[in-house]
N, CA, C and O atoms as a Maestro MAE file, in Angstrom:
{
 s_m_m2io_version
 :::
 2.0.0
}

f_m_ct {
 s_m_title
 :::
 protein
 m_atom[316] {
  # First column is atom index #
  i_m_mmod_type
  r_m_x_coord
  r_m_y_coord
  r_m_z_coord
  i_m_residue_number
  s_m_chain_name
  s_m_pdb_residue_name
  s_m_pdb_atom_name
  i_m_atomic_number
  :::
  1 25 105.393 78.070 101.298 1 A "MET " " N  " 7
  2 3 104.657 77.530 100.183 1 A "MET " " CA " 6
  3 2 103.351 78.301 100.078 1 A "MET " " C  " 6
  4 15 102.759 78.671 101.093 1 A "MET " " O  " 8
  5 25 102.904 78.543 98.858 2 A "VAL " " N  " 7
  6 3 101.628 79.214 98.609 2 A "VAL " " CA " 6
  7 2 100.750 78.267 97.804 2 A "VAL " " C  " 6
  8 15 101.176 77.723 96.785 2 A "VAL " " O  " 8
  9 25 99.509 78.073 98.276 3 A "ALA " " N  " 7
  10 3 98.595 77.163 97.579 3 A "ALA " " CA " 6
  11 2 97.154 77.489 97.965 3 A "ALA " " C  " 6
  12 15 96.877 77.810 99.120 3 A "ALA " " O  " 8
  13 25 96.245 77.406 97.007 4 A "PRO " " N  " 7
  14 3 94.839 77.549 97.373 4 A "PRO " " CA " 6
  15 2 94.389 76.293 98.125 4 A "PRO " " C  " 6
  16 15 94.891 75.201 97.860 4 A "PRO " " O  " 8
  17 25 93.459 76.441 99.046 5 A "THR " " N  " 7
  18 3 93.008 75.278 99.809 5 A "THR " " CA " 6
  19 2 92.352 74.223 98.919 5 A "THR " " C  " 6
  20 15 92.274 73.055 99.299 5 A "THR " " O  " 8
  21 25 91.886 74.620 97.751 6 A "SER " " N  " 7
  22 3 91.270 73.648 96.835 6 A "SER " " CA " 6
  23 2 92.274 72.612 96.342 6 A "SER " " C  " 6
  24 15 91.875 71.556 95.850 6 A "SER " " O  " 8
  25 25 93.569 72.895 96.466 7 A "THR " " N  " 7
  26 3 94.586 71.937 96.004 7 A "THR " " CA " 6
  27 2 95.074 71.026 97.122 7 A "THR " " C  " 6
  28 15 95.897 70.143 96.881 7 A "THR " " O  " 8
  29 25 94.582 71.225 98.335 8 A "ILE " " N  " 7
  30 3 95.000 70.389 99.464 8 A "ILE " " CA " 6
  31 2 94.084 69.177 99.535 8 A "ILE " " C  " 6
  32 15 92.869 69.313 99.681 8 A "ILE " " O  " 8
  33 25 94.669 68.002 99.432 9 A "ASP " " N  " 7
  34 3 93.907 66.750 99.451 9 A "ASP " " CA " 6
  35 2 93.965 66.148 100.847 9 A "ASP " " C  " 6
  36 15 94.983 65.582 101.244 9 A "ASP " " O  " 8
  37 25 92.876 66.271 101.586 10 A "LEU " " N  " 7
  38 3 92.841 65.764 102.956 10 A "LEU " " CA " 6
  39 2 92.820 64.245 103.025 10 A "LEU " " C  " 6
  40 15 93.059 63.672 104.088 10 A "LEU " " O  " 8
  41 25 92.536 63.582 101.903 11 A "LYS " " N  " 7
  42 3 92.490 62.116 101.882 11 A "LYS " " CA " 6
  43 2 93.863 61.502 101.623 11 A "LYS " " C  " 6
  44 15 94.063 60.314 101.877 11 A "LYS " " O  " 8
  45 25 94.797 62.280 101.128 12 A "ALA " " N  " 7
  46 3 96.137 61.769 100.835 12 A "ALA " " CA " 6
  47 2 96.908 61.583 102.131 12 A "ALA " " C  " 6
  48 15 97.050 62.519 102.917 12 A "ALA " " O  " 8
  49 25 97.400 60.385 102.349 13 A "SER " " N  " 7
  50 3 98.143 60.131 103.583 13 A "SER " " CA " 6
  51 2 99.645 60.368 103.401 13 A "SER " " C  " 6
  52 15 100.380 60.495 104.380 13 A "SER " " O  " 8
  53 25 100.097 60.427 102.140 14 A "SER " " N  " 7
  54 3 101.501 60.739 101.872 14 A "SER " " CA " 6
  55 2 101.611 61.282 100.447 14 A "SER " " C  " 6
  56 15 100.650 61.263 99.678 14 A "SER " " O  " 8
  57 25 102.795 61.761 100.122 15 A "PHE " " N  " 7
  58 3 103.021 62.296 98.780 15 A "PHE " " CA " 6
  59 2 102.808 61.251 97.696 15 A "PHE " " C  " 6
  60 15 102.527 61.593 96.547 15 A "PHE " " O  " 8
  61 25 102.939 59.980 98.055 16 A "LYS " " N  " 7
  62 3 102.766 58.900 97.080 16 A "LYS " " CA " 6
  63 2 101.322 58.794 96.596 16 A "LYS " " C  " 6
  64 15 101.056 58.179 95.563 16 A "LYS " " O  " 8
  65 25 100.395 59.388 97.333 17 A "ASP " " N  " 7
  66 3 98.975 59.367 96.963 17 A "ASP " " CA " 6
  67 2 98.599 60.493 96.006 17 A "ASP " " C  " 6
  68 15 97.446 60.579 95.583 17 A "ASP " " O  " 8
  69 25 99.546 61.354 95.659 18 A "ILE " " N  " 7
  70 3 99.250 62.531 94.844 18 A "ILE " " CA " 6
  71 2 99.723 62.296 93.408 18 A "ILE " " C  " 6
  72 15 100.926 62.207 93.162 18 A "ILE " " O  " 8
  73 25 98.788 62.195 92.459 19 A "PRO " " N  " 7
  74 3 99.218 62.046 91.057 19 A "PRO " " CA " 6
  75 2 99.733 63.390 90.531 19 A "PRO " " C  " 6
  76 15 99.127 64.437 90.761 19 A "PRO " " O  " 8
  77 25 100.845 63.336 89.833 20 A "ILE " " N  " 7
  78 3 101.402 64.556 89.254 20 A "ILE " " CA " 6
  79 2 101.072 64.590 87.772 20 A "ILE " " C  " 6
  80 15 101.459 63.704 87.010 20 A "ILE " " O  " 8
  81 25 100.351 65.625 87.383 21 A "GLU " " N  " 7
  82 3 99.944 65.797 85.988 21 A "GLU " " CA " 6
  83 2 101.158 66.144 85.130 21 A "GLU " " C  " 6
  84 15 101.980 66.977 85.511 21 A "GLU " " O  " 8
  85 25 101.260 65.505 83.986 22 A "ILE " " N  " 7
  86 3 102.288 65.847 83.005 22 A "ILE " " CA " 6
  87 2 101.579 66.526 81.842 22 A "ILE " " C  " 6
  88 15 100.738 65.925 81.173 22 A "ILE " " O  " 8
  89 25 101.929 67.774 81.616 23 A "ARG " " N  " 7
  90 3 101.296 68.565 80.566 23 A "ARG " " CA " 6
  91 2 102.030 68.401 79.238 23 A "ARG " " C  " 6
  92 15 103.085 67.772 79.164 23 A "ARG " " O  " 8
  93 25 101.458 68.972 78.215 24 A "SER " " N  " 7
  94 3 102.010 68.885 76.865 24 A "SER " " CA " 6
  95 2 103.420 69.465 76.798 24 A "SER " " C  " 6
  96 15 103.711 70.497 77.403 24 A "SER " " O  " 8
  97 25 104.290 68.783 76.053 25 A "LYS " " N  " 7
  98 3 105.647 69.300 75.867 25 A "LYS " " CA " 6
  99 2 105.640 70.596 75.069 25 A "LYS " " C  " 6
  100 15 106.609 71.355 75.098 25 A "LYS " " O  " 8
  101 25 104.549 70.846 74.358 26 A "ASP " " N  " 7
  102 3 104.427 72.057 73.553 26 A "ASP " " CA " 6
  103 2 104.546 73.318 74.418 26 A "ASP " " C  " 6
  104 15 105.027 74.347 73.943 26 A "ASP " " O  " 8
  105 25 104.112 73.244 75.681 27 A "GLU " " N  " 7
  106 3 104.215 74.394 76.579 27 A "GLU " " CA " 6
  107 2 105.667 74.734 76.905 27 A "GLU " " C  " 6
  108 15 105.969 75.868 77.278 27 A "GLU " " O  " 8
  109 25 106.557 73.768 76.768 28 A "VAL " " N  " 7
  110 3 107.980 73.979 77.040 28 A "VAL " " CA " 6
  111 2 108.714 74.394 75.768 28 A "VAL " " C  " 6
  112 15 109.653 75.187 75.821 28 A "VAL " " O  " 8
  113 25 108.295 73.870 74.651 29 A "LEU " " N  " 7
  114 3 109.008 74.103 73.387 29 A "LEU " " CA " 6
  115 2 108.584 75.390 72.685 29 A "LEU " " C  " 6
  116 15 109.221 75.814 71.721 29 A "LEU " " O  " 8
  117 25 107.514 76.009 73.168 30 A "ARG " " N  " 7
  118 3 107.026 77.241 72.545 30 A "ARG " " CA " 6
  119 2 106.858 78.333 73.594 30 A "ARG " " C  " 6
  120 15 106.625 78.056 74.771 30 A "ARG " " O  " 8
  121 25 106.980 79.558 73.150 31 A "CYS " " N  " 7
  122 3 106.673 80.729 73.967 31 A "CYS " " CA " 6
  123 2 105.759 81.603 73.114 31 A "CYS " " C  " 6
  124 15 106.195 82.245 72.158 31 A "CYS " " O  " 8
  125 25 104.475 81.608 73.489 32 A "LYS " " N  " 7
  126 3 103.427 82.237 72.671 32 A "LYS " " CA " 6
  127 2 103.439 81.559 71.305 32 A "LYS " " C  " 6
  128 15 103.229 80.349 71.217 32 A "LYS " " O  " 8
  129 25 103.679 82.307 70.259 33 A "ASP " " N  " 7
  130 3 103.671 81.712 68.912 33 A "ASP " " CA " 6
  131 2 105.072 81.362 68.419 33 A "ASP " " C  " 6
  132 15 105.234 80.959 67.268 33 A "ASP " " O  " 8
  133 25 106.071 81.507 69.260 34 A "ASN " " N  " 7
  134 3 107.451 81.281 68.853 34 A "ASN " " CA " 6
  135 2 107.934 79.902 69.301 34 A "ASN " " C  " 6
  136 15 107.786 79.520 70.461 34 A "ASN " " O  " 8
  137 25 108.508 79.176 68.363 35 A "ILE " " N  " 7
  138 3 109.141 77.902 68.691 35 A "ILE " " CA " 6
  139 2 110.518 78.228 69.248 35 A "ILE " " C  " 6
  140 15 111.312 78.894 68.583 35 A "ILE " " O  " 8
  141 25 110.814 77.764 70.470 36 A "ILE " " N  " 7
  142 3 112.080 78.128 71.120 36 A "ILE " " CA " 6
  143 2 113.041 76.945 71.256 36 A "ILE " " C  " 6
  144 15 114.115 77.071 71.844 36 A "ILE " " O  " 8
  145 25 112.644 75.797 70.705 37 A "ALA " " N  " 7
  146 3 113.498 74.607 70.690 37 A "ALA " " CA " 6
  147 2 113.096 73.796 69.469 37 A "ALA " " C  " 6
  148 15 111.991 73.960 68.952 37 A "ALA " " O  " 8
  149 25 113.968 72.935 69.012 38 A "PRO " " N  " 7
  150 3 113.577 72.095 67.875 38 A "PRO " " CA " 6
  151 2 112.275 71.358 68.200 38 A "PRO " " C  " 6
  152 15 112.174 70.718 69.246 38 A "PRO " " O  " 8
  153 25 111.303 71.441 67.335 39 A "ILE " " N  " 7
  154 3 109.980 70.880 67.580 39 A "ILE " " CA " 6
  155 2 110.028 69.368 67.793 39 A "ILE " " C  " 6
  156 15 109.121 68.799 68.400 39 A "ILE " " O  " 8
  157 25 111.072 68.721 67.302 40 A "SER " " N  " 7
  158 3 111.218 67.274 67.489 40 A "SER " " CA " 6
  159 2 111.834 66.932 68.849 40 A "SER " " C  " 6
  160 15 111.994 65.756 69.178 40 A "SER " " O  " 8
  161 25 112.178 67.950 69.637 41 A "SER " " N  " 7
  162 3 112.792 67.714 70.947 41 A "SER " " CA " 6
  163 2 111.817 67.032 71.898 41 A "SER " " C  " 6
  164 15 110.604 67.226 71.820 41 A "SER " " O  " 8
  165 25 112.375 66.237 72.788 42 A "ASP " " N  " 7
  166 3 111.573 65.671 73.870 42 A "ASP " " CA " 6
  167 2 111.631 66.643 75.044 42 A "ASP " " C  " 6
  168 15 112.639 67.316 75.259 42 A "ASP " " O  " 8
  169 25 110.547 66.706 75.790 43 A "ALA " " N  " 7
  170 3 110.508 67.561 76.966 43 A "ALA " " CA " 6
  171 2 109.479 67.013 77.935 43 A "ALA " " C  " 6
  172 15 108.454 66.466 77.527 43 A "ALA " " O  " 8
  173 25 109.756 67.163 79.209 44 A "LEU " " N  " 7
  174 3 108.780 66.817 80.240 44 A "LEU " " CA " 6
  175 2 108.270 68.116 80.836 44 A "LEU " " C  " 6
  176 15 109.038 69.051 81.064 44 A "LEU " " O  " 8
  177 25 106.984 68.168 81.085 45 A "ASN " " N  " 7
  178 3 106.367 69.386 81.591 45 A "ASN " " CA " 6
  179 2 105.439 69.016 82.745 45 A "ASN " " C  " 6
  180 15 104.231 68.866 82.559 45 A "ASN " " O  " 8
  181 25 106.013 68.872 83.932 46 A "TYR " " N  " 7
  182 3 105.199 68.561 85.100 46 A "TYR " " CA " 6
  183 2 104.429 69.805 85.527 46 A "TYR " " C  " 6
  184 15 104.969 70.911 85.499 46 A "TYR " " O  " 8
  185 25 103.174 69.629 85.922 47 A "SER " " N  " 7
  186 3 102.366 70.784 86.310 47 A "SER " " CA " 6
  187 2 102.754 71.318 87.685 47 A "SER " " C  " 6
  188 15 102.468 72.476 87.989 47 A "SER " " O  " 8
  189 25 103.391 70.512 88.519 48 A "PHE " " N  " 7
  190 3 103.887 70.939 89.822 48 A "PHE " " CA " 6
  191 2 104.871 69.897 90.325 48 A "PHE " " C  " 6
  192 15 105.043 68.842 89.715 48 A "PHE " " O  " 8
  193 25 105.505 70.200 91.426 49 A "ASP " " N  " 7
  194 3 106.364 69.209 92.063 49 A "ASP " " CA " 6
  195 2 105.938 69.077 93.522 49 A "ASP " " C  " 6
  196 15 105.054 69.796 93.988 49 A "ASP " " O  " 8
  197 25 106.561 68.171 94.222 50 A "ILE " " N  " 7
  198 3 106.243 67.955 95.627 50 A "ILE " " CA " 6
  199 2 107.455 68.361 96.459 50 A "ILE " " C  " 6
  200 15 108.550 67.826 96.288 50 A "ILE " " O  " 8
  201 25 107.240 69.310 97.357 51 A "THR " " N  " 7
  202 3 108.294 69.783 98.239 51 A "THR " " CA " 6
  203 2 108.294 68.943 99.511 51 A "THR " " C  " 6
  204 15 107.244 68.777 100.131 51 A "THR " " O  " 8
  205 25 109.434 68.413 99.911 52 A "PRO " " N  " 7
  206 3 109.481 67.635 101.155 52 A "PRO " " CA " 6
  207 2 108.971 68.474 102.334 52 A "PRO " " C  " 6
  208 15 109.306 69.652 102.452 52 A "PRO " " O  " 8
  209 25 108.169 67.867 103.194 53 A "HIS " " N  " 7
  210 3 107.527 68.611 104.290 53 A "HIS " " CA " 6
  211 2 108.525 69.297 105.213 53 A "HIS " " C  " 6
  212 15 108.216 70.346 105.777 53 A "HIS " " O  " 8
  213 25 109.706 68.729 105.377 54 A "GLN " " N  " 7
  214 3 110.685 69.349 106.262 54 A "GLN " " CA " 6
  215 2 111.215 70.668 105.702 54 A "GLN " " C  " 6
  216 15 111.849 71.436 106.426 54 A "GLN " " O  " 8
  217 25 110.962 70.938 104.418 55 A "ASN " " N  " 7
  218 3 111.397 72.195 103.799 55 A "ASN " " CA " 6
  219 2 110.311 73.271 103.829 55 A "ASN " " C  " 6
  220 15 110.522 74.375 103.326 55 A "ASN " " O  " 8
  221 25 109.172 72.968 104.402 56 A "ILE " " N  " 7
  222 3 108.050 73.917 104.421 56 A "ILE " " CA " 6
  223 2 107.873 74.440 105.846 56 A "ILE " " C  " 6
  224 15 107.681 73.664 106.782 56 A "ILE " " O  " 8
  225 25 107.940 75.753 106.001 57 A "THR " " N  " 7
  226 3 107.743 76.353 107.316 57 A "THR " " CA " 6
  227 2 106.324 76.870 107.503 57 A "THR " " C  " 6
  228 15 105.877 77.057 108.635 57 A "THR " " O  " 8
  229 25 105.611 77.104 106.404 58 A "ALA " " N  " 7
  230 3 104.222 77.558 106.478 58 A "ALA " " CA " 6
  231 2 103.581 77.384 105.110 58 A "ALA " " C  " 6
  232 15 104.266 77.330 104.088 58 A "ALA " " O  " 8
  233 25 102.261 77.298 105.107 59 A "ILE " " N  " 7
  234 3 101.494 77.235 103.861 59 A "ILE " " CA " 6
  235 2 100.570 78.446 103.856 59 A "ILE " " C  " 6
  236 15 99.736 78.605 104.747 59 A "ILE " " O  " 8
  237 25 100.723 79.288 102.855 60 A "ILE " " N  " 7
  238 3 99.906 80.491 102.741 60 A "ILE " " CA " 6
  239 2 98.724 80.171 101.826 60 A "ILE " " C  " 6
  240 15 98.909 79.776 100.675 60 A "ILE " " O  " 8
  241 25 97.514 80.345 102.347 61 A "THR " " N  " 7
  242 3 96.301 80.059 101.578 61 A "THR " " CA " 6
  243 2 95.376 81.272 101.616 61 A "THR " " C  " 6
  244 15 95.643 82.250 102.314 61 A "THR " " O  " 8
  245 25 94.296 81.194 100.863 62 A "GLU " " N  " 7
  246 3 93.311 82.280 100.869 62 A "GLU " " CA " 6
  247 2 92.561 82.359 102.200 62 A "GLU " " C  " 6
  248 15 91.888 83.351 102.480 62 A "GLU " " O  " 8
  249 25 92.680 81.304 103.024 63 A "LYS " " N  " 7
  250 3 92.018 81.273 104.324 63 A "LYS " " CA " 6
  251 2 92.959 81.646 105.469 63 A "LYS " " C  " 6
  252 15 92.539 81.699 106.625 63 A "LYS " " O  " 8
  253 25 94.218 81.902 105.155 64 A "GLY " " N  " 7
  254 3 95.193 82.265 106.170 64 A "GLY " " CA " 6
  255 2 96.469 81.464 106.052 64 A "GLY " " C  " 6
  256 15 96.629 80.650 105.142 64 A "GLY " " O  " 8
  257 25 97.368 81.702 106.976 65 A "VAL " " N  " 7
  258 3 98.666 81.020 106.990 65 A "VAL " " CA " 6
  259 2 98.563 79.804 107.913 65 A "VAL " " C  " 6
  260 15 98.099 79.908 109.048 65 A "VAL " " O  " 8
  261 25 98.999 78.663 107.409 66 A "ILE " " N  " 7
  262 3 98.963 77.416 108.175 66 A "ILE " " CA " 6
  263 2 100.386 77.087 108.613 66 A "ILE " " C  " 6
  264 15 101.308 77.026 107.799 66 A "ILE " " O  " 8
  265 25 100.541 76.877 109.917 67 A "TYR " " N  " 7
  266 3 101.841 76.537 110.495 67 A "TYR " " CA " 6
  267 2 101.825 75.094 111.004 67 A "TYR " " C  " 6
  268 15 100.753 74.521 111.202 67 A "TYR " " O  " 8
  269 25 103.003 74.505 111.217 68 A "PRO " " N  " 7
  270 3 103.059 73.167 111.809 68 A "PRO " " CA " 6
  271 2 102.406 73.167 113.191 68 A "PRO " " C  " 6
  272 15 102.379 74.206 113.852 68 A "PRO " " O  " 8
  273 25 101.892 72.050 113.634 69 A "PRO " " N  " 7
  274 3 101.854 70.747 112.966 69 A "PRO " " CA " 6
  275 2 100.816 70.742 111.851 69 A "PRO " " C  " 6
  276 15 99.631 70.973 112.090 69 A "PRO " " O  " 8
  277 25 101.275 70.477 110.634 70 A "PHE " " N  " 7
  278 3 100.424 70.590 109.453 70 A "PHE " " CA " 6
  279 2 99.238 69.638 109.478 70 A "PHE " " C  " 6
  280 15 98.131 70.019 109.097 70 A "PHE " " O  " 8
  281 25 99.454 68.411 109.921 71 A "GLU " " N  " 7
  282 3 98.361 67.427 109.898 71 A "GLU " " CA " 6
  283 2 97.140 67.948 110.655 71 A "GLU " " C  " 6
  284 15 96.010 67.766 110.201 71 A "GLU " " O  " 8
  285 25 97.350 68.586 111.787 72 A "ASP " " N  " 7
  286 3 96.230 69.134 112.559 72 A "ASP " " CA " 6
  287 2 95.738 70.458 111.995 72 A "ASP " " C  " 6
  288 15 94.533 70.661 111.848 72 A "ASP " " O  " 8
  289 25 96.660 71.360 111.678 73 A "ASN " " N  " 7
  290 3 96.274 72.710 111.294 73 A "ASN " " CA " 6
  291 2 95.695 72.813 109.894 73 A "ASN " " C  " 6
  292 15 94.894 73.709 109.629 73 A "ASN " " O  " 8
  293 25 96.081 71.920 108.994 74 A "ILE " " N  " 7
  294 3 95.462 71.910 107.669 74 A "ILE " " CA " 6
  295 2 93.992 71.560 107.810 74 A "ILE " " C  " 6
  296 15 93.137 72.190 107.187 74 A "ILE " " O  " 8
  297 25 93.696 70.563 108.622 75 A "LYS " " N  " 7
  298 3 92.295 70.164 108.818 75 A "LYS " " CA " 6
  299 2 91.488 71.294 109.439 75 A "LYS " " C  " 6
  300 15 90.352 71.538 109.032 75 A "LYS " " O  " 8
  301 25 92.056 71.984 110.416 76 A "LYS " " N  " 7
  302 3 91.362 73.105 111.065 76 A "LYS " " CA " 6
  303 2 91.079 74.226 110.072 76 A "LYS " " C  " 6
  304 15 90.032 74.868 110.140 76 A "LYS " " O  " 8
  305 25 91.998 74.459 109.160 77 A "THR " " N  " 7
  306 3 91.860 75.557 108.202 77 A "THR " " CA " 6
  307 2 90.951 75.184 107.035 77 A "THR " " C  " 6
  308 15 90.173 76.014 106.566 77 A "THR " " O  " 8
  309 25 91.042 73.956 106.571 78 A "CYS " " N  " 7
  310 3 90.348 73.578 105.332 78 A "CYS " " CA " 6
  311 2 88.943 73.020 105.557 78 A "CYS " " C  " 6
  312 15 88.153 72.968 104.614 78 A "CYS " " O  " 8
  313 25 88.619 72.611 106.749 79 A "LEU " " N  " 7
  314 3 87.284 72.022 106.974 79 A "LEU " " CA " 6
  315 2 86.272 73.082 107.325 79 A "LEU " " C  " 6
  316 15 85.102 72.770 107.546 79 A "LEU " " O  " 8
  :::
 }
 m_bond[315] {
  # First column is bond index #
  i_m_from
  i_m_to
  i_m_order
  :::
  1 1 2 1
  2 2 3 1
  3 3 4 2
  4 3 5 1
  5 5 6 1
  6 6 7 1
  7 7 8 2
  8 7 9 1
  9 9 10 1
  10 10 11 1
  11 11 12 2
  12 11 13 1
  13 13 14 1
  14 14 15 1
  15 15 16 2
  16 15 17 1
  17 17 18 1
  18 18 19 1
  19 19 20 2
  20 19 21 1
  21 21 22 1
  22 22 23 1
  23 23 24 2
  24 23 25 1
  25 25 26 1
  26 26 27 1
  27 27 28 2
  28 27 29 1
  29 29 30 1
  30 30 31 1
  31 31 32 2
  32 31 33 1
  33 33 34 1
  34 34 35 1
  35 35 36 2
  36 35 37 1
  37 37 38 1
  38 38 39 1
  39 39 40 2
  40 39 41 1
  41 41 42 1
  42 42 43 1
  43 43 44 2
  44 43 45 1
  45 45 46 1
  46 46 47 1
  47 47 48 2
  48 47 49 1
  49 49 50 1
  50 50 51 1
  51 51 52 2
  52 51 53 1
  53 53 54 1
  54 54 55 1
  55 55 56 2
  56 55 57 1
  57 57 58 1
  58 58 59 1
  59 59 60 2
  60 59 61 1
  61 61 62 1
  62 62 63 1
  63 63 64 2
  64 63 65 1
  65 65 66 1
  66 66 67 1
  67 67 68 2
  68 67 69 1
  69 69 70 1
  70 70 71 1
  71 71 72 2
  72 71 73 1
  73 73 74 1
  74 74 75 1
  75 75 76 2
  76 75 77 1
  77 77 78 1
  78 78 79 1
  79 79 80 2
  80 79 81 1
  81 81 82 1
  82 82 83 1
  83 83 84 2
  84 83 85 1
  85 85 86 1
  86 86 87 1
  87 87 88 2
  88 87 89 1
  89 89 90 1
  90 90 91 1
  91 91 92 2
  92 91 93 1
  93 93 94 1
  94 94 95 1
  95 95 96 2
  96 95 97 1
  97 97 98 1
  98 98 99 1
  99 99 100 2
  100 99 101 1
  101 101 102 1
  102 102 103 1
  103 103 104 2
  104 103 105 1
  105 105 106 1
  106 106 107 1
  107 107 108 2
  108 107 109 1
  109 109 110 1
  110 110 111 1
  111 111 112 2
  112 111 113 1
  113 113 114 1
  114 114 115 1
  115 115 116 2
  116 115 117 1
  117 117 118 1
  118 118 119 1
  119 119 120 2
  120 119 121 1
  121 121 122 1
  122 122 123 1
  123 123 124 2
  124 123 125 1
  125 125 126 1
  126 126 127 1
  127 127 128 2
  128 127 129 1
  129 129 130 1
  130 130 131 1
  131 131 132 2
  132 131 133 1
  133 133 134 1
  134 134 135 1
  135 135 136 2
  136 135 137 1
  137 137 138 1
  138 138 139 1
  139 139 140 2
  140 139 141 1
  141 141 142 1
  142 142 143 1
  143 143 144 2
  144 143 145 1
  145 145 146 1
  146 146 147 1
  147 147 148 2
  148 147 149 1
  149 149 150 1
  150 150 151 1
  151 151 152 2
  152 151 153 1
  153 153 154 1
  154 154 155 1
  155 155 156 2
  156 155 157 1
  157 157 158 1
  158 158 159 1
  159 159 160 2
  160 159 161 1
  161 161 162 1
  162 162 163 1
  163 163 164 2
  164 163 165 1
  165 165 166 1
  166 166 167 1
  167 167 168 2
  168 167 169 1
  169 169 170 1
  170 170 171 1
  171 171 172 2
  172 171 173 1
  173 173 174 1
  174 174 175 1
  175 175 176 2
  176 175 177 1
  177 177 178 1
  178 178 179 1
  179 179 180 2
  180 179 181 1
  181 181 182 1
  182 182 183 1
  183 183 184 2
  184 183 185 1
  185 185 186 1
  186 186 187 1
  187 187 188 2
  188 187 189 1
  189 189 190 1
  190 190 191 1
  191 191 192 2
  192 191 193 1
  193 193 194 1
  194 194 195 1
  195 195 196 2
  196 195 197 1
  197 197 198 1
  198 198 199 1
  199 199 200 2
  200 199 201 1
  201 201 202 1
  202 202 203 1
  203 203 204 2
  204 203 205 1
  205 205 206 1
  206 206 207 1
  207 207 208 2
  208 207 209 1
  209 209 210 1
  210 210 211 1
  211 211 212 2
  212 211 213 1
  213 213 214 1
  214 214 215 1
  215 215 216 2
  216 215 217 1
  217 217 218 1
  218 218 219 1
  219 219 220 2
  220 219 221 1
  221 221 222 1
  222 222 223 1
  223 223 224 2
  224 223 225 1
  225 225 226 1
  226 226 227 1
  227 227 228 2
  228 227 229 1
  229 229 230 1
  230 230 231 1
  231 231 232 2
  232 231 233 1
  233 233 234 1
  234 234 235 1
  235 235 236 2
  236 235 237 1
  237 237 238 1
  238 238 239 1
  239 239 240 2
  240 239 241 1
  241 241 242 1
  242 242 243 1
  243 243 244 2
  244 243 245 1
  245 245 246 1
  246 246 247 1
  247 247 248 2
  248 247 249 1
  249 249 250 1
  250 250 251 1
  251 251 252 2
  252 251 253 1
  253 253 254 1
  254 254 255 1
  255 255 256 2
  256 255 257 1
  257 257 258 1
  258 258 259 1
  259 259 260 2
  260 259 261 1
  261 261 262 1
  262 262 263 1
  263 263 264 2
  264 263 265 1
  265 265 266 1
  266 266 267 1
  267 267 268 2
  268 267 269 1
  269 269 270 1
  270 270 271 1
  271 271 272 2
  272 271 273 1
  273 273 274 1
  274 274 275 1
  275 275 276 2
  276 275 277 1
  277 277 278 1
  278 278 279 1
  279 279 280 2
  280 279 281 1
  281 281 282 1
  282 282 283 1
  283 283 284 2
  284 283 285 1
  285 285 286 1
  286 286 287 1
  287 287 288 2
  288 287 289 1
  289 289 290 1
  290 290 291 1
  291 291 292 2
  292 291 293 1
  293 293 294 1
  294 294 295 1
  295 295 296 2
  296 295 297 1
  297 297 298 1
  298 298 299 1
  299 299 300 2
  300 299 301 1
  301 301 302 1
  302 302 303 1
  303 303 304 2
  304 303 305 1
  305 305 306 1
  306 306 307 1
  307 307 308 2
  308 307 309 1
  309 309 310 1
  310 310 311 1
  311 311 312 2
  312 311 313 1
  313 313 314 1
  314 314 315 1
  315 315 316 2
  :::
 }
}
């Protein structure tokens, strides 16, 4: 996984504490100035998703690579 340390929330105790932003459907229905789907279409545009921790072997940040155990090493890297 690649992420800037500014996106790591040290106060979140689980993924349930992380709000996922839903962006405008217009970003999905258009490409630059071109409409690529019927404008009346519904679309969901999540700004990111949450990867289960067991699927992450390392987190690459601008401060270095963080390896498990993440709970300890994230704090060491981000503080």
